[in-house]
N, C-alpha and C positions, 0 to 999 in steps of 0.2 A: 624712694617714696612711692606709695601706691597711687593709682590714678585718682581715686576718690579723695585721698588726703591732699594731693596737689591742688585739686579744684576747691576743696574746703578752704585751703589757705588763700586761694585767689578770690573766691566769691564771699567768704565769711557767711555761710548759710546758718540760719537759726534752726533749720530742720532739714534732714535728707531722708529719702525713702527709697529703698531698693525694690523695684517692681520688675520682675523678670530679668531681662538683660539690660534694663535701664536703671539709672539712678536719678531721682528727681531732687533737685536742690531748691529749697525755698530761701530766698535772700531778701534783704531790704531793697535791692535794686531790681527785683523781679524773680521769676521762677525759670529754671533751666532743666533740660534733660541731658544727661551724660550717657553716651553710648559708644561702645567700641566700634571703630571703623571696620566696615566689611573688608575682607581680604581682596586685593586686586580689583578694587572698585573705587573710583573717585566720585563720590556723590555730589560734591560741589560742582564738578564739571557737568554732571547729569542735570542738576537743578538749574544751572546756567543755561544749558541747552533748552530745558523746558520753558524757561523765561523767554528765550528767543523765539519760541513757538507760541507765546502768549498763553502759557499754562502756568498757573500760580498756586495750585491747590496742594501745597506741601509746606511743612514747617521750615522756617529759615534755619540755616546753619551758621553759627557764629565761629569765627576763626579762633584757633587755639594753637598754642605753641607745642602741644604734644602731637606726635605723629601717629598715635594709635587710637585717638579719640575724637569724636565730634561732639560739639555742644549745640543742642537744638533749642529753639524757643519752646517753651512749655505751652501746650494747647489744652485748655480745660474743655471737656466735652459738655456742652450745655443742653444736649438733647438726649438725656438718658432714657427717656421714653419718647420714641419718635417712630410712629407707625409708618412713615414714608422713608425710613432710613435706607432700606435696600434700593428704593427708586432713586434717592439722592446719590447714593454710591454709584449706581450704574450710569447715571448721567455724567458723573465726573470721569468714570472709566471710558465711556464712549468718546468724551472730549479728548482725553489723553491719547487714545488711539487715532482719532481723526486728525488731530493737530500734529502728530509725529509720523504719520503714515507715508511710506514710499514703496516703490517697486524695486525689488532686488533681483538681479539676474542670478539664476542658479543652474547647476548642472543636472542632468538626468539622474545622477546618483543621489541627489538630495531627496527626491520623492521616493526613490527606491529604498533608501535607508529607513525613511519613516514607515513605509509599507512593511518592510521586513521586521522592524522592531515591534510594531503593533501585532503583526501576524504571529510572531514568536510568542508574544505575551498571551495572545488568545489560545494558542495551542498548549502553552504551559498551563493556563487556567483550566482548559478542558481536561487535560490529563490529571491535574490536581484534584478536581471535583469528581471525576470518574473513579479515581482510586478510592476516595472516601465513600462514594456511593456503593461500590462493590464490597468494600470492607463492612459497612454498616448493614448491608443486606444479609450478610452471613450470621448476624447476631440473632439469637432467639428473642431476646428482649433488648430494646433500645432505650437509651437515656432520652430525656425530653429534647435535648439539643440534637441528638442523632435522628430522632423521629421527625423533628421539624425540618431537618435538612432533607431527609428522604421524601417527605411530603412536598417539598418545594424544589427538588432537584430538576424537574422538567422545566420549571420557570428559569432557573439559573442557566440551564443548557440552552434554552431558547434565546436568552439574552446574548449569550456568547455566539450562537449561530447567527443572530441578527448582526452583531458586530463584524463577524467574518464576511458575511455577504456584502454588507455596506462598505467594508474595507476594499474588497475586490472591485466594487462599483466605483469607489473613490479613485482607486489607482488607475482605472480605465480613463478617468477624466483628466488626470494630471500627468500621465506617462509621457506625453509629448510636450508638456509645458516647460518653458525655460525661464520662468520668472515667478516670484512669490511676493505677496504683500507683507511688508514688515512694519512694525510699529515699536515704539518704546513701550514695554509692558512693565507693570508693577511686579508681577510674578510672585506675589504672595497675598493675593486678595482674600479678604474676609471682612465680615461686618465689624470685627474688632479693630480693623485698620482704617476705619472711617470715623472722623470726628467732625463735629459741627460747632463752630463758635461764631466769630464775626464773619466767617466764610466757611466753606467746606475744605476739609483737609484729608489727604491720604498720608498715612504714616508708615513706617517700617519699609523703606525702599531698599533694603540691603540686597535683595535678589533681582533688582531691576536690570533689564537687558533689552536688546533689540531682538525681536522674534515675532512669530505670528500672533496676532491679537487674540486668537481663540484660546491660547493658553491661559490668559487672565480669566476668561469666562469659565473655562474648565476648572481652574483652581477655586474660583468663587463657588462654583456648584459643588465641588467636593467638600469644601470647608463648611458650607452653610446650607446644604440641600434641604435639610429638615426645617430650617428657619425661613426659607424663601418661598414665595409663590413665583416660581421662576418664569412662568409663561409671560406674565405681564412685564417683568423687568427685562426679559429677553427682547420683547417687542420694543420696549423703550430704548434699549441699546441700539437695535437695528434702525430705528428712526433717525439716529444720528450717524451711525457707522455701520452701514448695511454690509452683510457678509455675502460673498458670492457663493455659487452652488457648492464648489469643492470645499470652501472653508466651513460652511454650515454642515456639510456631510461629515467632515473630519471631527468637528465639535461633537456631533451626535454620536459618532463612533467612540470617541474618548469617554464620554460620560456613560456609555452603555457597557463599558468593560466592568465586569462584576468584581468588586473589591474582594481580595482574598480573605476568606473566613478562617480565623484561627481556631483550630479544634483542640488547642491545649488549654490547660488551666482548670479552675474549678468549674463545676457544672453550672453554677450561677453565672460566671463570667462567659462561659461558652454560649449559654442561652441569650445573654445580653448582647454578645457580639453577633450571634446569628440573627437576632431580631433587627439589629441595626442595619446589617447588610441586606436583609430581605426588604426592609423598608426602603432602602436606597433603590433596589431593583424595581419595586412597585411604583415608587414615586417617579423614577426616570421613565418607566413605561408610560405612565399617565401623561408626563410632559411631552413625550415624543409622539404619542398616538395621533394627534391632529395632523402631524406632518406626514404620516403614513396611513391615512384613513382608508386608502384604497387597497393597501397591502393585505394579504391573507395572513392571519395570525397562525403561528405554529401550534 
C-alpha cells in the first residue's frame, strides 16, 4: 500500500493536495502535511533539542507508524502580503543561531580545507570566464548574450579578484585558530520557508545540521537576493547574533563568488541567465560597498 493510501485510510480525508514533495490532507479532525523523512536525519530529535533551547518556531510532528514518513501539523500562511516578511524571518533565524550556539574545537586542517575549497572554486571560475572571454573576442559578430558578457567581463573578473584577496586575508586571521562557533542551522533558508499564523514558523528542516551560522545567511542571500533589501535585515540579524570579524569576512567572500553563467541553450535563455547573474554581481557590490568604503576599486 502506498504512503498516501495508508494515510487516507487512517485519516479519512475529504480532500488531498500534492504540493511539491508534500501531500496536504484535509480531514474533519484537522489538516495535516505528509512528507517523506529525510535520510539519516531524525527531525523529532532535532525539534526536541530546539524545544530544550526555548526555540518553538517550527511545525509539530505527529507520530506515525510508518518509518519513512513524518506527519506535520498544517500551517496556513495568513500573511500572503507582508512587507516585513524578510525582517520577521531574519529575526527568527538570529534567535535560532543565538539559542543553539556553542564553540567547537577544530584542527588547523578545518580552516585550511575551507580555504583550499574556496580558492579552487575561484581559480576554476577565473579560468571558466577567461576561456569564454577569449573565445568571444575572436568573433567578428557577437550575439547579444556574448556582447553583454564581453562588456561586463571586467566586472566579473573584479568580483573574483576581490573574493581571492579577501580569502587570503580571512585565512591569515584563522590560520592559528583552534575553535569555531557552531549553531544549529536550517540550511535551506528562503522566504518560501517562512510562514506566519498564530506565531512565526520555519518549515522544510530536512537539511538542518550543526555548522557555522553564516551558511544560513549565505543561502538566504542566494535564494532571495533580488527580493531582499539585505542591508537592513543583515543589521537586524547582527543586533541579536553578531558576527565576529572572520565570520563576517567569510560571509562576504561567499556571496561575492560569481555564479557560473550557463552559455548553452537558446539565445533568449542565455540573455536571461546573463542578466540574472550580472544583477547578482551589481547588487552584491552595492551591499558590500559600505563595508569597504576606504578600499580602492579595481
